[in-house]
N, CA, C and O of each residue as an XYZ file, in Angstrom:
724
protein
N       2.639     20.413    -58.655
C       3.294     21.661    -58.358
C       4.438     21.408    -57.372
O       4.218     20.844    -56.300
N       5.624     21.812    -57.720
C       6.807     21.625    -56.883
C       6.803     22.654    -55.750
O       6.527     23.833    -55.968
N       7.113     22.191    -54.551
C       7.151     23.055    -53.382
C       8.601     23.407    -53.086
O       9.473     22.539    -53.129
N       8.860     24.668    -52.788
C      10.215     25.117    -52.480
C      10.733     24.407    -51.227
O       9.958     24.061    -50.336
N      12.039     24.196    -51.170
C      12.655     23.464    -50.064
C      12.350     24.100    -48.717
O      12.214     23.390    -47.721
N      12.241     25.408    -48.664
C      12.023     26.065    -47.388
C      10.586     25.943    -46.891
O      10.275     26.416    -45.798
N       9.705     25.319    -47.669
C       8.358     25.007    -47.200
C       8.202     23.512    -46.917
O       7.096     22.974    -46.954
N       9.318     22.855    -46.638
C       9.318     21.452    -46.238
C       9.833     21.373    -44.797
O      10.594     22.235    -44.356
N       9.420     20.348    -44.078
C       9.786     20.237    -42.666
C      11.182     19.685    -42.406
O      11.639     19.720    -41.264
N      11.873     19.180    -43.417
C      13.107     18.441    -43.167
C      14.177     19.244    -42.440
O      14.956     18.674    -41.675
N      14.232     20.542    -42.659
C      15.308     21.316    -42.040
C      14.971     21.772    -40.619
O      15.875     22.176    -39.887
N      13.715     21.720    -40.209
C      13.352     22.197    -38.877
C      13.964     21.369    -37.742
O      14.435     21.960    -36.770
N      13.983     20.020    -37.814
C      14.664     19.275    -36.735
C      16.162     19.586    -36.678
O      16.748     19.619    -35.596
N      16.777     19.812    -37.829
C      18.201     20.170    -37.850
C      18.396     21.533    -37.203
O      19.306     21.722    -36.396
N      17.540     22.476    -37.560
C      17.600     23.814    -36.982
C      17.366     23.757    -35.471
O      18.050     24.450    -34.718
N      16.417     22.947    -35.021
C      16.167     22.787    -33.586
C      17.400     22.258    -32.866
O      17.729     22.718    -31.773
N      18.082     21.295    -33.475
C      19.271     20.715    -32.858
C      20.384     21.765    -32.753
O      21.046     21.866    -31.720
N      20.588     22.537    -33.810
C      21.626     23.573    -33.805
C      21.315     24.634    -32.755
O      22.197     25.021    -31.988
N      20.081     25.103    -32.713
C      19.698     26.115    -31.725
C      19.847     25.551    -30.305
O      20.261     26.270    -29.397
N      19.516     24.283    -30.112
C      19.686     23.651    -28.802
C      21.141     23.647    -28.356
O      21.440     23.964    -27.205
N      22.057     23.287    -29.271
C      23.486     23.312    -28.935
C      23.942     24.734    -28.624
O      24.708     24.947    -27.684
N      23.481     25.701    -29.401
C      23.857     27.097    -29.161
C      23.332     27.593    -27.811
O      24.029     28.318    -27.101
N      22.115     27.206    -27.461
C      21.568     27.586    -26.154
C      22.396     26.982    -25.027
O      22.765     27.678    -24.081
N      22.688     25.693    -25.130
C      23.460     25.019    -24.079
C      24.848     25.653    -23.944
O      25.335     25.858    -22.833
N      25.476     25.960    -25.073
C      26.810     26.565    -25.058
C      26.735     28.019    -24.589
O      27.537     28.450    -23.761
N      25.772     28.770    -25.120
C      25.644     30.178    -24.787
C      25.251     30.425    -23.342
O      25.694     31.403    -22.738
N      24.433     29.559    -22.784
C      24.013     29.713    -21.395
C      24.960     29.014    -20.424
O      24.720     28.991    -19.217
N      26.042     28.441    -20.966
C      27.091     27.802    -20.161
C      26.538     26.719    -19.228
O      26.787     26.731    -18.023
N      25.790     25.793    -19.810
C      25.193     24.695    -19.042
C      26.248     23.625    -18.788
O      26.188     22.534    -19.354
N      27.213     23.946    -17.935
C      28.355     23.055    -17.707
C      27.996     21.779    -16.972
O      28.688     20.770    -17.112
N      26.938     21.805    -16.200
C      26.545     20.597    -15.461
C      25.793     19.620    -16.347
O      25.563     18.477    -15.953
N      25.410     20.055    -17.534
C      24.622     19.204    -18.426
C      25.571     18.266    -19.170
O      26.425     18.716    -19.934
N      25.423     17.003    -18.950
C      26.254     16.024    -19.625
C      25.594     15.552    -20.903
O      24.456     15.915    -21.203
N      26.305     14.759    -21.635
C      25.741     14.171    -22.841
C      24.788     13.047    -22.487
O      24.710     12.632    -21.330
N      24.075     12.562    -23.461
C      23.146     11.465    -23.185
C      23.893     10.215    -22.743
O      24.955      9.885    -23.269
N      23.318      9.537    -21.775
C      23.911      8.294    -21.296
C      23.173      7.137    -21.938
O      22.128      7.331    -22.559
N      23.698      5.956    -21.794
C      23.026      4.786    -22.325
C      23.867      4.029    -23.324
O      23.486      2.949    -23.774
N      25.008      4.589    -23.671
C      25.923      3.889    -24.545
C      25.564      3.957    -26.021
O      24.691      4.714    -26.444
N      26.274      3.135    -26.785
C      26.127      3.137    -28.241
C      24.717      2.787    -28.721
O      24.221      3.438    -29.641
N      24.051      1.788    -28.141
C      22.710      1.464    -28.652
C      21.759      2.663    -28.616
O      21.000      2.876    -29.562
N      21.792      3.451    -27.528
C      20.913      4.618    -27.424
C      21.325      5.701    -28.405
O      20.471      6.342    -29.017
N      22.630      5.911    -28.561
C      23.102      6.932    -29.508
C      22.733      6.541    -30.933
O      22.298      7.388    -31.714
N      22.900      5.272    -31.280
C      22.547      4.804    -32.622
C      21.044      4.933    -32.838
O      20.602      5.406    -33.885
N      20.262      4.514    -31.849
C      18.805      4.616    -31.959
C      18.340      6.057    -32.098
O      17.462      6.351    -32.910
N      18.922      6.958    -31.313
C      18.554      8.377    -31.394
C      18.931      8.972    -32.744
O      18.165      9.737    -33.330
N      20.109      8.618    -33.230
C      20.563      9.135    -34.530
C      19.676      8.623    -35.653
O      19.297      9.384    -36.543
N      19.343      7.343    -35.618
C      18.453      6.784    -36.645
C      17.085      7.454    -36.576
O      16.497      7.774    -37.610
N      16.574      7.668    -35.359
C      15.291      8.346    -35.196
C      15.302      9.749    -35.786
O      14.355     10.155    -36.459
N      16.383     10.489    -35.528
C      16.504     11.844    -36.074
C      16.575     11.815    -37.599
O      15.946     12.638    -38.266
N      17.330     10.881    -38.149
C      17.439     10.767    -39.609
C      16.084     10.432    -40.217
O      15.721     10.980    -41.258
N      15.339      9.547    -39.585
C      13.992      9.203    -40.083
C      13.089     10.432    -40.044
O      12.353     10.694    -40.996
N      13.143     11.191    -38.938
C      12.317     12.391    -38.808
C      12.665     13.408    -39.896
O      11.776     14.012    -40.496
N      13.959     13.591    -40.146
C      14.396     14.519    -41.188
C      13.955     14.023    -42.561
O      13.472     14.805    -43.380
N      14.121     12.727    -42.814
C      13.730     12.166    -44.119
C      12.225     12.287    -44.342
O      11.791     12.664    -45.430
N      11.436     11.975    -43.336
C       9.981     12.129    -43.470
C       9.613     13.592    -43.707
O       8.681     13.897    -44.451
N      10.355     14.488    -43.066
C      10.086     15.914    -43.220
C      10.253     16.426    -44.634
O       9.656     17.438    -45.000
N      11.059     15.743    -45.438
C      11.223     16.170    -46.829
C       9.896     16.061    -47.588
O       9.622     16.849    -48.492
N       9.093     15.093    -47.215
C       7.841     14.844    -47.928
C       6.644     15.589    -47.346
O       5.535     15.505    -47.872
N       6.878     16.321    -46.254
C       5.790     17.051    -45.614
C       6.027     18.547    -45.822
O       7.075     19.081    -45.458
N       5.052     19.198    -46.404
C       5.165     20.626    -46.663
C       4.291     21.409    -45.690
O       3.410     20.854    -45.033
N       4.547     22.672    -45.615
C       3.701     23.541    -44.808
C       3.512     24.857    -45.541
O       4.255     25.184    -46.466
N       2.523     25.590    -45.119
C       2.307     26.923    -45.661
C       2.085     27.864    -44.486
O       1.846     27.435    -43.358
N       2.170     29.137    -44.775
C       1.991     30.131    -43.722
C       0.487     30.297    -43.481
O      -0.207     31.015    -44.201
N       0.015     29.606    -42.443
C      -1.402     29.660    -42.090
C      -1.506     29.560    -40.565
O      -0.494     29.654    -39.872
N      -2.699     29.373    -40.048
C      -2.882     29.307    -38.600
C      -2.086     28.158    -37.969
O      -1.490     28.327    -36.905
N      -2.076     26.988    -38.626
C      -1.329     25.838    -38.097
C       0.165     26.152    -38.008
O       0.836     25.740    -37.062
N       0.678     26.878    -38.993
C       2.090     27.276    -38.969
C       2.386     28.103    -37.724
O       3.368     27.843    -37.028
N       1.554     29.091    -37.437
C       1.795     29.980    -36.307
C       1.614     29.253    -34.967
O       2.349     29.511    -34.014
N       0.644     28.356    -34.901
C       0.462     27.559    -33.677
C       1.679     26.659    -33.468
O       2.197     26.559    -32.356
N       2.134     26.004    -34.537
C       3.323     25.157    -34.450
C       4.555     25.946    -34.042
O       5.355     25.482    -33.229
N       4.708     27.139    -34.606
C       5.841     27.987    -34.256
C       5.783     28.390    -32.777
O       6.812     28.409    -32.103
N       4.598     28.708    -32.275
C       4.443     29.047    -30.850
C       4.810     27.854    -29.964
O       5.431     28.026    -28.915
N       4.430     26.655    -30.383
C       4.769     25.442    -29.617
C       6.286     25.234    -29.617
O       6.864     24.897    -28.583
N       6.932     25.433    -30.767
C       8.391     25.294    -30.850
C       9.070     26.312    -29.936
O      10.015     25.968    -29.226
N       8.605     27.543    -29.945
C       9.187     28.577    -29.081
C       9.016     28.197    -27.610
O       9.932     28.405    -26.814
N       7.864     27.646    -27.238
C       7.667     27.157    -25.879
C       8.708     26.087    -25.535
O       9.255     26.084    -24.432
N       8.979     25.188    -26.472
C      10.010     24.174    -26.264
C      11.383     24.794    -26.036
O      12.142     24.327    -25.187
N      11.709     25.854    -26.795
C      12.981     26.558    -26.595
C      13.041     27.219    -25.217
O      14.088     27.214    -24.570
N      11.930     27.782    -24.773
C      11.897     28.418    -23.453
C      12.162     27.370    -22.364
O      12.947     27.612    -21.447
N      11.514     26.220    -22.467
C      11.727     25.154    -21.483
C      13.190     24.708    -21.509
O      13.801     24.513    -20.459
N      13.754     24.547    -22.718
C      15.149     24.116    -22.823
C      16.097     25.186    -22.277
O      17.078     24.856    -21.610
N      15.816     26.458    -22.552
C      16.659     27.541    -22.033
C      16.612     27.572    -20.506
O      17.635     27.795    -19.860
N      15.434     27.350    -19.927
C      15.324     27.288    -18.464
C      16.130     26.116    -17.909
O      16.742     26.217    -16.845
N      16.121     25.008    -18.641
C      16.905     23.831    -18.256
C      18.400     24.163    -18.284
O      19.129     23.853    -17.343
N      18.846     24.796    -19.369
C      20.266     25.150    -19.493
C      20.681     26.151    -18.427
O      21.785     26.063    -17.889
N      19.807     27.102    -18.117
C      20.100     28.099    -17.084
C      20.280     27.425    -15.729
O      21.185     27.784    -14.976
N      19.440     26.468    -15.418
C      19.558     25.758    -14.133
C      20.809     24.887    -14.092
O      21.343     24.624    -13.014
N      21.281     24.438    -15.249
C      22.434     23.538    -15.289
C      23.776     24.278    -15.295
O      24.831     23.650    -15.392
N      23.739     25.605    -15.193
C      24.995     26.355    -15.107
C      25.659     26.082    -13.770
O      25.027     25.590    -12.835
N      26.934     26.406    -13.693
C      27.662     26.271    -12.429
C      27.137     27.309    -11.444
O      27.043     28.493    -11.769
N      26.800     26.861    -10.250
C      26.357     27.732     -9.172
C      27.251     27.457     -7.963
O      27.013     26.500     -7.226
N      28.276     28.283     -7.753
C      29.208     28.007     -6.650
C      28.531     27.923     -5.288
O      29.012     27.222     -4.397
N      27.421     28.631     -5.123
C      26.736     28.614     -3.824
C      25.945     27.330     -3.618
O      25.519     27.046     -2.499
N      25.745     26.563     -4.658
C      24.968     25.328     -4.553
C      25.921     24.148     -4.710
O      26.410     23.865     -5.804
N      26.167     23.480     -3.616
C      27.187     22.427     -3.592
C      26.637     21.029     -3.875
O      27.414     20.127     -4.190
N      25.328     20.823     -3.773
C      24.812     19.471     -3.936
C      24.965     18.995     -5.387
O      25.066     19.797     -6.316
N      24.978     17.694     -5.549
C      25.186     17.116     -6.873
C      23.918     17.078     -7.707
O      23.982     17.167     -8.933
N      22.772     16.948     -7.064
C      21.497     16.871     -7.789
C      20.955     18.283     -7.982
O      20.791     19.034     -7.021
N      20.681     18.632     -9.231
C      20.120     19.950     -9.535
C      18.630     19.911     -9.208
O      17.855     19.194     -9.841
N      18.249     20.700     -8.203
C      16.841     20.728     -7.794
C      16.329     22.165     -7.688
O      15.436     22.448     -6.889
N      16.878     23.049     -8.469
C      16.453     24.441     -8.496
C      16.014     24.802     -9.914
O      16.170     24.009    -10.842
N      15.469     25.996    -10.068
C      14.994     26.429    -11.384
C      13.850     25.550    -11.857
O      12.977     25.174    -11.075
N      13.860     25.232    -13.124
C      12.794     24.403    -13.697
C      12.830     22.982    -13.136
O      11.837     22.258    -13.210
N      13.965     22.587    -12.581
C      14.077     21.252    -11.993
C      13.306     21.128    -10.674
O      13.226     20.038    -10.107
N      12.740     22.230    -10.185
C      11.831     22.170     -9.040
C      10.448     21.701     -9.476
O       9.657     21.221     -8.664
N      10.171     21.845    -10.764
C       8.842     21.569    -11.300
C       8.792     20.236    -12.048
O       7.765     19.557    -12.050
N       9.892     19.872    -12.676
C       9.967     18.625    -13.435
C      11.386     18.081    -13.388
O      12.353     18.843    -13.367
N      11.503     16.762    -13.372
C      12.836     16.145    -13.315
C      13.506     16.070    -14.676
O      14.720     15.882    -14.747
N      12.745     16.212    -15.767
C      13.314     15.993    -17.097
C      12.901     17.066    -18.103
O      12.283     16.749    -19.119
N      13.233     18.333    -17.836
C      12.827     19.389    -18.767
C      13.513     19.280    -20.127
O      12.951     19.707    -21.136
N      14.713     18.715    -20.167
C      15.411     18.558    -21.442
C      14.632     17.628    -22.380
O      14.497     17.919    -23.568
N      14.129     16.532    -21.859
C      13.350     15.597    -22.681
C      11.997     16.198    -23.053
O      11.531     16.043    -24.182
N      11.373     16.881    -22.103
C      10.079     17.495    -22.367
C      10.216     18.562    -23.447
O       9.352     18.678    -24.316
N      11.294     19.341    -23.399
C      11.471     20.386    -24.415
C      11.621     19.771    -25.807
O      11.099     20.311    -26.782
N      12.323     18.659    -25.902
C      12.459     17.981    -27.202
C      11.122     17.485    -27.726
O      10.834     17.605    -28.917
N      10.304     16.928    -26.837
C       8.977     16.466    -27.247
C       8.102     17.642    -27.680
O       7.364     17.542    -28.661
N       8.184     18.753    -26.951
C       7.398     19.932    -27.303
C       7.815     20.456    -28.674
O       6.961     20.799    -29.492
N       9.125     20.520    -28.931
C       9.592     21.020    -30.229
C       9.179     20.094    -31.365
O       8.782     20.571    -32.429
N       9.261     18.792    -31.165
C       8.816     17.849    -32.204
C       7.326     18.013    -32.479
O       6.892     17.982    -33.631
N       6.556     18.185    -31.430
C       5.119     18.415    -31.595
C       4.863     19.682    -32.406
O       4.004     19.697    -33.287
N       5.607     20.740    -32.108
C       5.453     21.992    -32.849
C       5.764     21.838    -34.322
O       5.063     22.392    -35.168
N       6.812     21.088    -34.637
C       7.172     20.850    -36.042
C       6.039     20.130    -36.758
O       5.708     20.473    -37.893
N       5.449     19.147    -36.116
C       4.372     18.377    -36.744
C       3.115     19.223    -36.897
O       2.472     19.196    -37.947
N       2.763     19.971    -35.862
C       1.557     20.812    -35.927
C       1.709     21.867    -37.031
O       0.735     22.237    -37.687
N       2.923     22.337    -37.221
C       3.195     23.374    -38.215
C       2.719     22.988    -39.614
O       2.383     23.859    -40.416
N       2.688     21.718    -39.905
C       2.334     21.272    -41.263
C       0.974     20.578    -41.309
O       0.771     19.695    -42.143
N       0.072     20.940    -40.470
C      -1.241     20.321    -40.319
C      -1.830     19.900    -41.662
O      -2.134     20.744    -42.505
N      -1.993     18.568    -41.857
C      -2.565     18.061    -43.108
C      -2.974     16.603    -42.908
O      -2.194     15.696    -43.197
N      -4.188     16.375    -42.418
C      -4.646     15.012    -42.164
C      -4.883     14.229    -43.443
O      -5.083     13.016    -43.385
N      -4.867     14.883    -44.588
C      -5.068     14.178    -45.849
C      -3.802     13.509    -46.363
O      -3.854     12.780    -47.354
N      -2.695     13.737    -45.727
C      -1.413     13.193    -46.168
C      -1.035     11.966    -45.341
O      -1.060     12.001    -44.111
N      -0.691     10.900    -46.023
C      -0.241      9.673    -45.344
C       1.058      9.938    -44.583
O       1.221      9.463    -43.459
N       1.974     10.686    -45.177
C       3.244     10.986    -44.518
C       2.994     11.770    -43.229
O       3.678     11.548    -42.230
N       2.034     12.671    -43.243
C       1.706     13.432    -42.037
C       1.222     12.505    -40.927
O       1.597     12.671    -39.767
N       0.410     11.553    -41.276
C      -0.073     10.572    -40.293
C       1.100      9.723    -39.783
O       1.164      9.392    -38.599
N       2.015      9.380    -40.676
C       3.217      8.632    -40.271
C       4.047      9.469    -39.296
O       4.627      8.929    -38.354
N       4.106     10.791    -39.520
C       4.819     11.665    -38.583
C       4.197     11.610    -37.198
O       4.919     11.620    -36.201
N       2.878     11.553    -37.114
C       2.215     11.435    -35.812
C       2.542     10.099    -35.149
O       2.763     10.038    -33.940
N       2.572      9.037    -35.942
C       2.954      7.726    -35.398
C       4.395      7.789    -34.898
O       4.708      7.279    -33.823
N       5.265      8.417    -35.680
C       6.659      8.602    -35.281
C       6.720      9.356    -33.949
O       7.469      8.971    -33.051
N       5.938     10.422    -33.822
C       5.934     11.233    -32.604
C       5.535     10.389    -31.393
O       6.175     10.459    -30.345
N       4.485      9.597    -31.540
C       4.024      8.751    -30.426
C       5.121      7.745    -30.049
O       5.379      7.524    -28.865
N       5.760      7.141    -31.044
C       6.847      6.197    -30.772
C       8.033      6.907    -30.119
O       8.671      6.355    -29.223
N       8.327      8.122    -30.563
C       9.428      8.889    -29.988
C       9.150      9.232    -28.530
O      10.057      9.175    -27.700
N       7.910      9.589    -28.208
C       7.542      9.874    -26.815
C       7.706      8.604    -25.964
O       8.222      8.664    -24.848
N       7.269      7.468    -26.495
C       7.419      6.201    -25.765
C       8.904      5.864    -25.570
O       9.309      5.452    -24.483
N       9.705      6.038    -26.611
C      11.149      5.799    -26.551
C      11.782      6.721    -25.503
O      12.605      6.278    -24.701
N      11.400      7.994    -25.511
C      11.941      8.958    -24.550
C      11.551      8.584    -23.123
O      12.366      8.691    -22.207
N      10.317      8.148    -22.934
C       9.872      7.750    -21.595
C      10.695      6.553    -21.084
O      11.122      6.529    -19.930
N      10.906      5.582    -21.946
C      11.696      4.420    -21.555
C      13.124      4.844    -21.205
O      13.697      4.351    -20.233
N      13.698      5.751    -21.988
C      15.044      6.257    -21.721
C      15.087      6.981    -20.380
O      16.035      6.819    -19.611
N      14.056      7.782    -20.102
C      13.987      8.528    -18.839
C      13.925      7.569    -17.651
O      14.584      7.799    -16.636
N      13.147      6.505    -17.768
C      13.085      5.511    -16.695
C      14.465      4.905    -16.446
O      14.873      4.720    -15.299
N      15.176      4.599    -17.528
C      16.523      4.049    -17.413
C      17.474      5.085    -16.784
O      18.302      4.743    -15.939
N      17.345      6.344    -17.204
C      18.197      7.405    -16.666
C      17.952      7.605    -15.169
O      18.896      7.823    -14.410
N      16.701      7.531    -14.749
C      16.394      7.685    -13.326
C      17.014      6.567    -12.503
O      17.529      6.799    -11.409
N      16.961      5.360    -13.033
C      17.573      4.224    -12.335
C      19.085      4.443    -12.190
O      19.651      4.199    -11.124
N      19.737      4.906    -13.271
C      21.177      5.191    -13.216
C      21.474      6.326    -12.241
O      22.476      6.285    -11.526
N      20.602      7.345    -12.208
C      20.830      8.476    -11.299
C      20.705      8.070     -9.833
O      21.432      8.581     -8.981
N      19.793      7.159     -9.540
C      19.684      6.660     -8.160
C      20.964      5.915     -7.795
O      21.466      6.054     -6.680
N      21.496      5.122     -8.733
C      22.752      4.413     -8.476
C      23.913      5.398     -8.326
O      24.795      5.196     -7.492
N      23.913      6.452     -9.125
C      25.012      7.417     -9.158
C      24.972      8.383     -7.974
O      26.005      8.652     -7.361
N      23.776      8.912     -7.646
C      23.654      9.955     -6.628
C      23.048      9.464     -5.320
O      23.036     10.197     -4.331
N      22.547      8.237     -5.302
C      22.048      7.638     -4.078
C      20.764      8.246     -3.538
O      19.852      8.597     -4.285
N      20.723      8.358     -2.209
C      19.513      8.798     -1.520
C      19.117     10.220     -1.905
O      17.930     10.548     -1.909
N      20.093     11.071     -2.230
C      19.787     12.455     -2.615
C      18.867     12.495     -3.837
O      17.930     13.291     -3.888
N      19.142     11.631     -4.820
C      18.286     11.592     -6.008
C      16.950     10.901     -5.714
O      15.915     11.303     -6.244
N      16.973      9.877     -4.882
C      15.736      9.191     -4.507
C      14.784     10.162     -3.798
O      13.580     10.148     -4.053
N      15.318     10.996     -2.916
C      14.495     12.010     -2.253
C      13.977     13.031     -3.255
O      12.824     13.456     -3.180
N      14.829     13.420     -4.188
C      14.437     14.361     -5.242
C      13.274     13.788     -6.063
O      12.339     14.511     -6.410
N      13.336     12.496     -6.370
C      12.270     11.847     -7.136
C      10.945     11.873     -6.373
O       9.881     11.949     -6.987
N      11.000     11.811     -5.050
C       9.778     11.851     -4.239
C       9.162     13.256     -4.221
O       7.944     13.407     -4.136
N      10.015     14.277     -4.300
C       9.549     15.671     -4.210
C       9.054     16.243     -5.536
O       8.114     17.037     -5.553
N       9.676     15.847     -6.646
C       9.446     16.516     -7.922
C       8.854     15.522     -8.924
O       9.370     14.414     -9.069
N       7.776     15.906     -9.616
C       7.193     14.991    -10.608
C       8.092     14.802    -11.829
O       8.920     15.655    -12.148
N       7.916     13.687    -12.491
C       8.718     13.362    -13.670
C       8.403     14.327    -14.812
O       9.316     14.883    -15.424
N       7.131     14.526    -15.097
C       6.698     15.390    -16.216
C       5.744     16.441    -15.683
O       4.531     16.231    -15.695
N       6.251     17.541    -15.227
C       5.457     18.644    -14.646
C       4.453     18.103    -13.635
O       4.842     17.830    -12.499
N       3.192     17.937    -13.989
C       2.193     17.502    -13.014
C       2.041     15.993    -12.916
O       1.302     15.510    -12.059
N       2.717     15.240    -13.767
C       2.562     13.796    -13.820
C       3.721     13.116    -13.105
O       4.867     13.211    -13.543
N       3.427     12.439    -12.021
C       4.465     11.718    -11.262
C       4.854     10.509    -12.050
O       5.713      9.741    -11.618
């Protein structure tokens, strides 16, 4: 039985990316820069996204409890990202270079956490342990979380070099991932 294209996961990561750009633009997150790390990181991220989209073509979902739970998780990811974009707006009254207000009081990397939350929601949406591709998506998710963590460690090192003691003090005050230092 052929499944309609709109019951496949392939378009959800694309939709998440578009909504993310619209949120960043709409909330005027001017302090938010592009990803750092040069061409290798950009190529790796692009290949990862293409793999996720390609795998999504083979994973279907239906409107059931898993769909609604996955959708709630995705919406939570959007809320975290919107809070991140709101904190990254220009605040003339705040002159320091390190953003340590809003959601950045609770976590140093809400942008990365929101991406992980949205990816998790997409995968949960299509709950099907009987599918090999679904299991591959979980492996992809675990690898993506590990890749993101490694990138975050590299970004923190660059931020200490860029912002100096102000960022080092910020790292002491605020956990990397909400409650996890």
